[in-house]
N, C-alpha and C positions, 0 to 999 in steps of 0.2 A: 624379826628373827633373821639370822643368816642361814644359808643353806646347811651349814654344819650344825647349828642349833636345832633346826627343824628335823634334820636326819636323826639326831640323838634323841629327839622326843618321839620318834617313830612316825613322823609326818612325811608324806611324799608330796613334794611341791610340783608345780607345773613344769619347772625347769628340769627336775629329775625325770619326769615322764618324757620330756622332749629328748633328753640325752638317751634314755632307755630305747626310745623308738629309733633313734639314729644308729645306735650301737647294736641293735638286735638282742637286747637283754631285757629282763623284767624290771619294772620300776623299783620293786623291793630290793633287787640286787644292787641297783645304783644307790638307793638310800643307804644300804648297809655299808657300801664302800665309801660314801661321803661321811657317814658317821665315824668310820674308823680313820678318816683322814687320808685314805689311799687314793681317793678321787676328789678333785675339786671342780666346782662349777663357777668359774669367774664371771659374775654378772652383777654389776652395780644396780641398785634399785632404780637409778635414774637413766639407765641405758636399756632401751627396748630392742631385743633381737632374739632369735631362736638360740636357746642355750646350747653350749658346747662343753662336754666334760673332758677332763684331762686326768689320766691315771691308770691304775691297774685294770687289766682286762679290756681296756678301750683301745681304739685305733690311735696310733701315734699321731699327735697333732703337730702342725707346722706354723711357725710364726714368721712374719716378714717385718723387718725394721724399715721405717720410713722416717722422714723428719728433715726439716731445714737446718741450716747452720748460719753463723754470722757471715760466712762467705757467700752463701747461696740460699736465698729465702724467697720462694715463690709458692704461695698457698695452692694455686691451681695445679702446680706440678705435684705437690704432695697428695692432693686429692686424686690425681690420675694414678699415682703410685698405689694408693689405696685400692682403687678400682681394679688395677692390673693384678695386685696381690690376690684379691678375692676371686677375680675371674679365673686365675690359674690354680686356685685351690687352697690358698692360705686359710687357716682356721682362726688366725689372730693377726693383729697388726700392733706394733709398738710405735708410738710417736716419740722419737728421740730428739726432737727439735731443741736447738740451742739458739741463742741470739735474742731477738726482740719479738714482741707480739705473740708470745708463746700461748697465752690464754686464747687468743683469737684463732690461732692455728688449730689448737686442740679442740675447741668447740666446733669448728668447721669439720674436722675429721670425724669427731664423735657423731655429729648430726647425720653423717652419711655412711657410717660404718655398720654393716650388717653382721659383723663378727666382733668378738671381744677385743677390747683395746687396752693396751698397757702403757705405762710411762715410767720414767726414772725421775722422781721429783727433785733429786739433787741437781739435775741439769738446770731446772728453773731457779732453784735457790742460788746457784752459782752465777746464772745469767743476770740475776737481778741485784747482785752486789759483789763484794770482793770475797776472796777466800776466807778472810778473817770473820765473815758474818755467817758462818755455818753453825749458828747456835740453835738451840731447841725452839725458841719462839718462831724463827723464820721457817724452820722445817715444818712445824705444826701448821703454820698458816698455809704453806704451799700444799701440804698433804690434804688438808681439809678442803681447800679450794678445788683441787683436782678431783677429790672424791665427790664433791657436790656437783661438779660438771658431768660426772658419769663414768669416770675411768674405772675399768673392771678389775685390773690388777696393777700393782705397783712394785717395782724393783727397789728395795731398800737395803742398803749395805750395812746392816746392823752388826755383822760379825767382824767389821774392821775396828778392832779395839786397840788400846795401847799395848796389850800383851801380844795379840796376834801380829801386829806390825813389828814388834820387837823380834818375834820369832822369824818373821820373813827376812828382816834385815840381817839376821845372823846366819842365814843359810847361803849367802853368796849367789843370788840369782843372776842369770845372764841378762834378763830383760826387765827386772824390777817389777813395778806395778803397771799393768796395761789397762785396767778398768778406769774409765774416767771418774766414776763415782769413788772407787777405791783410792785413786791417786789424790783426789781432792780431800777426802777424809783423812788419809794418812798424813798428808802435808799439814792439815789443820791440827791434828793430834800432836805431831812432832814440833810444830811451831808454838803451840799454846801449852802443851803438857797436859791438857784436859782430855777427858774421856769422850768418845763418840756420843753425841747427843741422841742418836737413834737407838743406841744400845742402852744408854743411861735412862732414857725416858720411853723405853719400849712399851710399857703398859699404856701410856698415854697415846702412843701411836696406834696401838691395837684398838683403843676405845674409838678413835676416829674411823678406822677401817671397819670395825664391827657395825657402826651406825649405818653405813651405806652398803655393807656386805662387799667390801673390796678385798680381794684375795691378796695376801702378802706374798710376794715372790722374794724370798730371802736371797739377796744378791751375793755373788761371789766376787767381791771387790778385790780379793787377793788371788784371783785365778792366775794360772800361768799363761803368759803370752808367748811362750817359746816351748817347744816340745822338750827341750833340755831342762826346763824348770818344773815339769809336771810332777804332781804328787809329792811336793816338797813340804817342809815344815809349815811354811806360811799358809799354804792351801789347806793342809790338814788341820791346822790350829783353828782356822776360820770355820771349817766344816763342823768341828766339835762344838763351837759356840752356836752355830746354826741349829744343831741338833737340840740343844737346850732351849733355844728360843722357839723352836717348833712346838715343843710341849707347852710352853707358856702361852703362845698364840692360840693354840687349840683350846686350852683351858679357858681362854677369854672369848671363845666363840668365833675366832677368825680362821678362815681357810688358809692353808699354807702350801706353797710349793718351794722347791729349792733349786737354785741355779748352780750349774756346774761348769767345769773348766772348758776353755776354748781351744787349747793346744795340748794334745795328748798323743803319745806314740800308740801305734796299733795294739801293742801288747799290754798297755795299761788301761785301756778303755773299759773293759768288762770289770776290772777290779774297782775302778772309780765308781761305776754304777752300783755295784754291790755294797761298797762302803757307804755311799750316800743312803741307800735304802736301810742299811743296818743302823747307822748313826741317827738318822732323822725319822725313824718310826714309819718307814714305808711311804713317806711323803712323795708326791709326784716330782720327778726329776726333769729339769729344763736345762738343756745344754746348747751352747753356741758351737755348731759344727758337730763334734770337735774336729779341728784341723789336725791331720796326721803328720804333716811336715811343714816346714817354714819357708820353703824356697820356690813357691809357685804363685807369686803375685800375678794377678790377671786370670788365674785359674783356680782361685781358692774356693769357688763353688764346687769344684771337683774334689779337692782335698777335704772339704767339709762334708760332702756327701759320702765319701768313703768312711770317714769317722762316724757320721750320723747313722749309717746303716748298721755298723757294729754296735753303736750305743743303743739304738732302738732294739736290736735283737737281744741285747743284754738286759733290757728292761727299762730303758729311758722312755719317758712318756711324752715329751714335748721337745721338738727340735727347732732351734732358731736358725733361720736360713743364713747362709753366707753367700755373698754375690761375687762376681768377678772383680768388682771394684774394691773389695776388702783390702785394707792397708794402703790404698792408693788415692781414693777420692770418694765423694758422695755418689752413691749409685744413681744411674738414670733409669728410665722406664724399662729398657731392655735388660739392664742388669737385674732389676727386680724380677722380671719374668724368668730369667735364667736361674736366679737364686731360688725362687719358689719351686720351679720344676725339679731342679737338682735335689732339693731337700725333700720334696714329696717322693721322689724315687727312693731316697734313703729310708724315709719313714715306711713306705710300702714294703721295701725289702725286709725291714725289721719286723713288720707285722706278719709277714709270711712265716717267719721263724717263731714268733710269739703265738701263732695259732689264731690270729684274729679272723673269724669266719668270713666276714665281708671282704677281706683282702683276698682270700683264696677264691671266693666266688668270682670276683672281678678278674683276677689273674687267669683262672681256668677258662672263663668265657672268651677272653682274648685268644687263648690257644685254640679253642674250638672254631672261632671265626677264621683264624689262620689256616687251620686244617681244611676248612671249607672254601678257602680263598674268597671269603666274603669281605670285600674291601670296605664297604659301608659299615659293616659291623666292627671291623678293626679300627676305623676312624673313630667310631662312637666310643670304643673302649680306651682309646689312647689318652694319656694325660694331657697331651697338646694336640687335639684333633686337627686344628688348622694346619699345623706344621706337618703332621703325618700325611694329610691329604695333598698338601702342596708338593712335598717331595715326590709322591707317586705321579701326580699330574704333570709335573715339570720334566719327568723322565721320558726316554724314548718309548717306554712301555705304557704310556698313559692310557691308551685305549685297550690294553691287553689284560687278560685275567692273571698274568704273572708280572713279576717285577723285572727291571732291566739288569739285575745282578746275575740271575741264573738263566733267564729267558727260556728257551726250549728245554733246558736241562733242569727245570724247576723240580726239586725233590718232592714237593707236595703233590704236584701234578703226576709225577711218576708213581709215587706211592698210592695216590688215590686210584690211578688206573690199574695198578696191580691188585689193590683190594677189590675193585669192581670186577676185574677179570676172575679172581679167585672165587668170589661169591657167585658169579654167574656160572662158573664151571661146577661148583658144588651143587648149585640148584639143578643144573642139567643132569648131574650124576644121580641125584635123588629122583628126578623124573624118570630117568632111564631104568633105575632099579624098580620103581613103582610100576612102570609099563611092563617090565619083565615078569613081575609078580602077578600081573593080571593074566 
């Protein structure tokens, strides 16, 4: 059985219990949310790790993309990116490798991954043949191969259809199609005149995924790649198709989440989240960024974190990181670290708004340590403890109980002294009154 089928039968799996323990909820609450489709637990039967839940009432999760390309293919480097992602708090990793030896790279990453791993099968389909070979048999072969290897969730661009592509082309986009999978499928559809095989053979795809309990991440192949294209006809037409496919996948026992737009102005983010939840029956929402402007190459981890915080606060469940290398090159190890940290900041900021109890406990504890000038406690609470410690210890105030910004004018020290003085004076007054009464 899949997690969805077990939940609908009233069964609480070990994975549901693990998620409940990590989230501070009762196992029955997780089971009910999985049964409704509002929470998914992406965990292939062939991949052993502690389960992680995505969805309603849970902590916002963070994904890190890694993967080689035909320009740059070093398995050891991808493994190091995996370890870096996990070390700095990623809940998931996606292997987006293209080029050659893709099965070898994926198996190596899976064997070492202590978190859920996702893929985009069309990358392998396209890497192993020409664009004209994007037929159903090749898709089914690759999807089944990756499922048997242990992939936990797959991005499948099932909503890129003849009709949705037609609507997109008629809306005069600035930047056209920026999704690799979406561009490949749209080009194939327009060249052949045939329907997207992932859409046409959707039930067959679901049968493979169900066998291994692979969560389907319905991809946004027509997502806007420019803020000026956000929430246009092509994007919305695809979302409507994804809403219909969500119902079909759930009926077939397959867990579903929905991928969302990557470039969205600040004032449209909340509306996009609410629209997805309404159209797709509360399915967990997974967004890249979103990036709130298009003019910050080299700093897109910041534009992505701004959008991600707003999206998380509005109800987005899963944030895909954006690194400083976005739009420029393949990310290196340092880019991965910065991308994960920036996106975790966004996720945590959203969780404080959503009322995630663990987020508030963590946040408040840092404030208490700051009030006490407890530096070891502050380092322990920091998202990046090593950097926090290094900044303090490299400053002129390394051996002091204050930092080098305020020095002797430290507001915390001043306030703590004032509080101490006030308490002491109050105690002395009580003792004076008591002595007078005797």
